[in-house]
C-alpha positions as CSV (number, residue, x, y, z in Angstrom):
1,X,-128.3,122.3,-89.6
2,X,-128.1,120.8,-86.2
3,X,-130.3,118.2,-84.7
4,X,-133.0,118.4,-82.1
5,X,-132.9,115.8,-79.4
6,X,-135.9,115.4,-77.0
7,X,-135.2,114.1,-73.5
8,X,-137.9,113.2,-71.0
9,X,-137.2,112.4,-67.3
10,X,-133.8,111.3,-68.4
11,X,-130.8,111.6,-66.0
12,X,-128.5,111.9,-69.1
13,X,-130.4,115.0,-70.3
14,X,-128.4,118.3,-70.2
15,X,-129.5,120.9,-67.7
16,X,-131.9,123.4,-69.2
17,X,-130.3,126.7,-70.1
18,X,-133.3,128.4,-71.7
19,X,-137.1,128.7,-71.6
20,X,-138.7,130.0,-74.8
21,X,-142.4,130.6,-75.2
22,X,-143.6,128.7,-78.2
23,X,-146.7,127.5,-80.0
24,X,-147.9,124.4,-81.7
25,X,-150.9,124.4,-83.9
26,X,-153.3,121.5,-84.5
27,X,-155.0,122.4,-87.8
28,X,-158.0,120.2,-88.5
29,X,-159.9,120.4,-91.8
30,X,-163.5,119.6,-92.5
31,X,-162.6,116.0,-93.5
32,X,-161.5,115.5,-89.9
33,X,-157.8,115.3,-90.9
34,X,-154.9,116.9,-88.9
35,X,-152.0,118.7,-90.6
36,X,-148.7,117.0,-89.8
37,X,-145.2,117.9,-90.8
38,X,-142.1,115.7,-90.8
39,X,-139.4,117.7,-89.1
40,X,-136.0,118.0,-90.8
41,X,-134.1,118.3,-87.5
42,X,-135.1,114.9,-86.1
43,X,-137.2,113.1,-88.7
44,X,-140.2,112.9,-86.3
45,X,-143.8,113.9,-87.3
46,X,-145.3,116.9,-85.5
47,X,-147.9,119.6,-85.8
48,X,-146.5,122.9,-87.0
49,X,-145.0,125.3,-84.4
50,X,-142.1,127.2,-83.1
51,X,-140.9,130.1,-81.0
52,X,-142.9,133.3,-80.5
53,X,-140.9,136.2,-81.8
54,X,-140.6,139.6,-80.0
55,X,-143.4,141.9,-81.1
56,X,-145.6,139.0,-82.0
57,X,-148.8,137.7,-80.3
58,X,-149.4,134.1,-79.7
59,X,-152.0,133.8,-82.5
60,X,-149.8,135.7,-84.9
61,X,-146.9,133.3,-84.2
62,X,-149.2,130.3,-84.6
63,X,-150.4,131.5,-88.0
64,X,-146.9,132.4,-89.2
65,X,-145.3,129.1,-88.1
66,X,-148.0,127.1,-89.7
67,X,-147.7,129.0,-93.0
68,X,-143.9,128.8,-92.9
69,X,-143.7,125.1,-92.2
70,X,-146.7,123.8,-94.2
71,X,-147.9,126.3,-96.8
72,X,-151.3,126.5,-95.1
73,X,-152.7,129.7,-93.7
74,X,-155.0,129.0,-90.8
75,X,-157.4,130.7,-88.5
76,X,-157.1,130.1,-84.7
77,X,-160.2,128.5,-83.2
78,X,-159.2,127.7,-79.6
79,X,-156.7,126.4,-77.0
80,X,-155.9,122.7,-76.7
81,X,-153.4,123.0,-73.9
82,X,-150.3,124.4,-72.2
83,X,-147.3,122.2,-71.8
84,X,-144.5,123.2,-69.5
85,X,-143.1,120.0,-68.0
86,X,-139.5,120.7,-66.7
87,X,-138.7,117.0,-67.2
88,X,-138.9,117.5,-71.0
89,X,-135.6,119.0,-72.3
90,X,-135.1,119.8,-75.9
91,X,-131.4,120.0,-77.0
92,X,-130.5,121.8,-80.1
93,X,-127.0,120.5,-81.1
94,X,-126.3,123.5,-83.4
95,X,-125.8,125.9,-80.5
96,X,-126.0,123.8,-77.3
97,X,-129.3,125.3,-76.3
98,X,-131.1,123.0,-73.8
99,X,-134.7,124.3,-73.7
100,X,-137.2,123.5,-71.0
101,X,-140.5,122.7,-72.7
102,X,-143.0,125.6,-72.8
103,X,-145.6,125.4,-75.5
104,X,-149.1,126.7,-75.9
105,X,-151.1,124.4,-78.2
106,X,-153.8,126.1,-80.3
107,X,-156.4,124.6,-82.5
108,X,-157.1,126.0,-86.0
109,X,-158.9,125.5,-89.2
110,X,-157.3,126.0,-92.7
111,X,-158.4,129.0,-94.7
112,X,-156.1,128.9,-97.7
113,X,-152.8,127.7,-99.2
114,X,-151.3,124.5,-100.6
115,X,-149.2,121.9,-98.8
116,X,-145.5,122.8,-99.2
117,X,-142.3,121.9,-97.4
118,X,-139.7,124.3,-95.9
119,X,-136.3,124.2,-94.3
120,X,-138.0,122.9,-91.2
121,X,-140.4,120.4,-92.8
122,X,-139.3,117.5,-95.0
123,X,-142.9,116.3,-95.7
124,X,-146.3,117.8,-95.1
125,X,-149.6,116.0,-95.2
126,X,-153.2,115.8,-94.0
127,X,-153.7,112.7,-91.8
128,X,-157.1,111.2,-90.8
129,X,-157.4,111.2,-87.0
130,X,-157.6,107.3,-86.8
131,X,-154.2,107.1,-88.6
132,X,-152.3,109.6,-86.3
133,X,-151.0,106.8,-84.1
134,X,-149.1,105.3,-87.0
135,X,-146.7,108.2,-87.3
136,X,-143.4,108.3,-85.5
137,X,-143.2,111.3,-83.1
138,X,-141.8,112.4,-79.8
139,X,-143.8,111.4,-76.7
140,X,-144.7,115.0,-75.9
141,X,-146.1,115.6,-79.4
142,X,-148.1,112.4,-79.3
143,X,-149.5,113.5,-75.9
144,X,-150.6,116.9,-77.4
145,X,-152.3,115.2,-80.3
146,X,-154.0,112.6,-78.1
147,X,-155.4,115.4,-75.8
148,X,-156.8,117.1,-78.9
149,X,-158.3,113.9,-80.3
150,X,-160.0,113.2,-76.9
151,X,-162.1,116.3,-77.5
152,X,-161.5,117.6,-73.9
153,X,-164.0,120.1,-72.7
154,X,-161.2,122.2,-71.0
155,X,-157.6,122.7,-72.1
156,X,-154.8,120.5,-70.7
157,X,-152.5,122.5,-68.4
158,X,-149.3,120.8,-67.3
């Protein structure tokens, strides 16, 4: 498996060669904890997510990615934001893809399942909101989580 390297506003970043619609899902339970995974491709913590497959809707992709990466089946409850900053480039070393960020971040609640890891997640856990800042993550993921925790009245678009 290759590595994922995130660049932000970095002159050393490769030029983007793809733009892939993707989703991230912020699943919060009734104990006010957020579902986090520890990625296998960069060791950072993140919320579940990934590319939207052909023939799949945004909510279908969100539910599928969450279940695949965490073992939790969720129900989508809203939109937290849309993130499309061209200064954020994600390099996948396995194939040289340099992806411009494009992620729709949805909110969800868990409905079933048990925490479990996958090929993409080394660890999975529920994290109380006040402890989220203690976890190592890419700046773009941290920003997405911070926007959620702020309880914004409208989704972030940027």
